[in-house]
N, C-alpha and C positions, 0 to 999 in steps of 0.2 A: 504494500500500500504506500509506504514512504517513497519507494523508487518511482511509483506511478505519479505521485504528487510532484516529485522533483522533475520528472520528465515533462509534466504538464506546465510547470513554471518555466522551464527552459523554452518550451514551444511558444508560450505566451510572450516571453521576453524577446524571442527572435522575431515574431510577427510584428510586435510593437517597434522593434529596432528598425525593421525594414521600412516602416512608415514614419520613422523619426518621431515617434510618440514618446514624450517624456513623462507623462502623467501615469499614476498608478491605477487610474480608472478610465473607462472608455464609455462613449455614448452608444446609442442604438445603432447608428449608421456604421460606426467603426466595428462594433460587434458583428454586424451583418457581413461586412467586408472580410473580417478575419475568419468568420465561419465559412464563408464561401471558399476561402483558400484551404482551410482544413479539410473540407469535404471534396476538394478537387482530387479525383482519383488518378490523374495522369501521372505517369512515371516521372516525367521531367519536373513537374511541380513538386512532387514528393521529394525528389532528389535535391532540388534547389532549397527546399525548406530544411532538409537534413544538413545540407552543406552550410546554410546560414546559421543553424543552431550552434555549430562549432566555430565558424569564422566570426567570432564576436567583434573583432576590430573592423570587419566589413572591407578588408583590403583585397578580397578575391583570392587570397592565398591561404593554405592550411599548412601550418608548421608541424614539426614532429610532436610537439606538446599537444597541439590540437588534434592530431591524428590519434594520439593516446586517448584523448577525451571522447573521440568518436567510438573507439573500441569499448571504453567504459560504458558509454550510453548503450551500445549494442549489447554488451554483456548484461546490463541491468534489464533491458527490455526483454531479453530472451532467457534470463535467469541462468546465465552461464558463468558460474563461480570460477571455474578453471580459467576461462578466457579473461576474466577480470583480473586474476592474479598475474597473468602474463601479458598484460596490456603494454607495458613498456617494451618488452622484447618484440612483440608483434608490430608495434609502432616503428621500431628501428628496421624491421624486415620490410615493411611497406615502403618506407622512405628509400631504402636501398633498391627496391624493385621499381618504384615509380619516379624516383628522383635520381637517375643514374649520373646526371651532370653535377650533382651536389649543390643545387641552388638553395636547399634548406626549406623548400616548400613544394606543395603540389597544388594543382588547380582543379576546378570542377570536372573538366573532361577526363582528367586522370582518375579521379574518384569514380566516375562513371565506368571507366575501363575496369577498375577493380571489381565493381559490383556486377558487371556483365561478363565476368570470366566464364561463368557456367550457363550462359544463354538465358539469363533471367529477364532479358529484354523482350522475350516473347509475349509477356503479358504487360500491357501498358497501364493496367489499372491496379497495380500493386499498392497496398496500404503502406504507410510509413513504417510500421513495425516490420513489414515484409522486407522493405529496403534494408532496415537494420539487420534483419535475419540473414538476408543475402550477404551482407558484409561479413557477418560472423561465420557463415558457411564457407566463404572464400578465403579467409585469412590463412587457414592451414595449408591451402594449396600453394601459397607463395614459398613455403619452405620445403614441403614434402611432395615431390612430383611423382615419384614412383609408388605403385601400390604397396610394395614391400616396405618401403620406408614409412609410408602412411600407417600401415598396420603396426609396424614396430613402434611408431610414435604413440599410437593409441594405446598399445599394450603398456608402454613405458608410463604414460600418464595414469592409466588404470592402476598399475602397481604402486605408483607414487601416492595416489589418492587412497588406496585401499589396503596398503601393506599391513597396517595394524589389524584390520579385520581378518585378513587372509591368514596371518600366522596364528592368531588365536583360534580361528576355525580349524586350521590344520592340526594344531595341538590337541584341541578338543576331540576332533574326529579320530585322531591317532590313539588317544587314550581309550576312547570307546571301542575302537577296533581291537586294541590290545586286551582289554578286559573281556570282550566277547570271545576272542580266540583262546585266551587262557582258560575260561570256564568251559568252552566247547571241548577243548582237548582233555580237560580234567574229567568230564563226564563221558567222553569217548572212550576213556580207558577204564571205566568202571563197569561192573556187572550189569547195572541197570540199562546200559546201552543195548545189550543183547535182547532185552525185553521191550524197551520203548523206542529204540533206534534213534535216528537223528532228531526225532521230535523233542526228546528231552534235552539233547545238546543245544539245540537252537533256543528252546525255552529258557534254559539256564543261562546261556550266553546273553540273551536279551534281558534277562532279569538283572544281570550284573551292570549292564548299561543303564537300566532303570534306576538302580541304586545311586549311581553317579549323578544322573540327571535330576533325580528328586532331591539330591543334596545341593545341587547347583542352582536350581531354577529360582529360588528366592533371592539369591545374591544380587542379580541385576536390578531387582526392584527394592532393595534396601536403600532408601534414599539417603539417609545420613551417612551410611558407609560409602556409597558411590560419591557423594559430595566431598567427603574427606579424601578419598582416593584421587579425585580430580586435582587436588592441590598438592599431590606428592609427585615424586619423580617417575612413579609408575605410569603416569598419564602420558609420558613421552612414548611409551611402547604399547599401551593398552587403550583401546577405543572406548573409554567410559561413556562418551556421548551416545554410543550405540547400545546402551544397556537394555532398552526396551526391545530392540530388534533381536538381541541375543536371547532375551527372555522368551520371545516368541519362537525362536529357532530351537531352543531347548524343549519347549512345549511340543513342537512338531516331532522332535526325536522321541519324546515320551509316548506320543501317539503310536509311532512306529513300533517302539519297544513293547507297548501293551498289546498291540495286535499280534506280534510274534510270540510273546510270552503266553498270554491268555489263550490265543488261538491254537497254539501247539499243545497246550495242556488239555483244553476242552475238546478239541477235534481230533487229536492224534494220540498222545501218550496215555491219556486216561482210557480210551477204548482199547488200546493195545494191552494195557495192564489187565483190564477186565477179561479180555479174550485169551490171556495167556493160560497155559496148562498149569496144573497144580505143581508139577515138578519144576517148571520154569519159575513159578511164583515163590517157591519155598525160600530162596535166599533173601527175598524182599519182605518176609514176614516181620522182621524187626522194625521195619519202617511203617508198614500198613496194618499190622495185626495178624493174628493167626488165620483169620478168615478173610478170604479175598473180598475187598470192598466192592460195593455196587457203584455205578456211575453217580447215582443220587447221593450216596453216602460221601463220596469224594467232594461233590459240590456243596453239600450241606455241612461239611466240616468247617473248623475254624479257618483253615486256609482258604477254602472256597468262599465262605461268607465274607471274609474281610476283602478278598479279591474283588468280589462283586460290588461291595460297597465303594471301594476305591474307583472302580470303573464307572459306576453310576455318577458319583460326585464329580469326577473329572469330565465326564461327558456333559454334564450340566454346565460346569464352569467354562469349559472350552467353547461350547455352543453359544452361551450368552456373551462370551468375549469377542466373538466374531464381529466384523464391521457392521453387518446387517442388523444384528441385534443391539450392539452397543450404541449405534447412531440412530436407532429407531427407524431404519430403512424398511424393516418388515412391519407391515400393518396387521395386527392381530385383533380379533374382536374382543370386547370386554368379557370377562375380567382378565383374559390372557395378555392384554396390552401391557400389563405391568411387568411382563417378562422381557420387555424391550427397554432400552435406555441405559444411561450410565448407572443408575441405582441398582438395577438388576445385575449388571456386570460387576459392580463393586461388592454387593452382598454375596453373590454366588461365589466369588473368589475366596470368601472366608470359609468355604467348604474345605479348604486345604487343611484346616485343623483336624477335621474328621479323617481326611485322607492320610495325614501323617500318623495319627493314632492307629489307624487300621494298618498302615504300612509297618509300624513297629511290631504289632501283634502278628501280622502275616509273616514277617521276617523271623520271628522267634518260634514259629510253629511249622517250620519247613518239614516236608515229608522225608526227604532223603538225607538229612543232616542230623546227627545225634549229638555231636560235640558242640558245646555252647560257643566256643571260641571260633568256630567256623561260620557262625551266623553273623554276617558282617553288616547288616542293615544299620544297626545302632552305631557302628563305627563310622560309617559314611555320614550319618545324620549328626552325630556328635561333633565331628570335625567341621561340618557345615555350620551348625549353630554356634560353634565357637567363633567362627569368622564373623557371623552376623552380630554377635554381641560384643 
């Protein structure tokens, strides 16, 4: 909004300057004349206005400093933050390209040449913002002619802008992959694999990533902690301003983990356990009891009930956190309309208390682990809560 106001003021000052108007106010006739020029859609008229906006001394020449101002206006109009940062560099490149004789200025026809590098003259009714956009689109062409160099430059700029995000994501994904593989191999080498197959290895691998992500997901939304970290040296290497996006990314990973974990349990390894022979089941009696459990017994157990509670709570919280519900884009009949809006999003997110209580109980009542020190859910969460506090 502020940039739009500044642009409007620059435009008004330019049109007044062309008519040598010194007053801060105008009459009806002057307003009509100015309006007729603003609404003139011809390319030449738009280009002349754009030129005059920068040529404030009205000498018909644009210096390198004024070229830089053109680029700044172009970047503001098109919301190109990267272009704005490199305005000085591009100004020097433009002067080198369009002022080979070293006169120190360029004229209107040379600016037109720059704008028409990519045949933008086909449409004579471009708006002023289009003229600005054409300028911003053609700047890179002055420096990077070949497609390979252009792609290399884009990649370089992308890495420069996103290196903090990329290394954090790479580290996070690497840790998840390591945990998944570790738990996968661990259960691949146990007897239970001969009964439940890869269903149990995938379920347990996904469970390990869920422990990590359930421990991490609250950290990006701990406002006081993030505010404090922004003022430390860690901010040089960590993208703390992207905390909400990272929170959403972790949530997406949790969804994938739940599908793999719960899906493999309910649809794969439970049925395989139930269908196993008595001889095959015998070594697993210490985990499930002397009598082979039924499917309903497995689901109705502490592990099954807490798992269902967590899935239902997360399903509600994740659904009401989506853009459609959070911004009331979904129109529901009364009384269901209360399920949309920020309040529904805010209060549904407090279901995380139930989720974490259920997670601790779920983690302490695992079927295939008898030794208490191998139940690591509390370890993950205690480390996480220590960071939060």
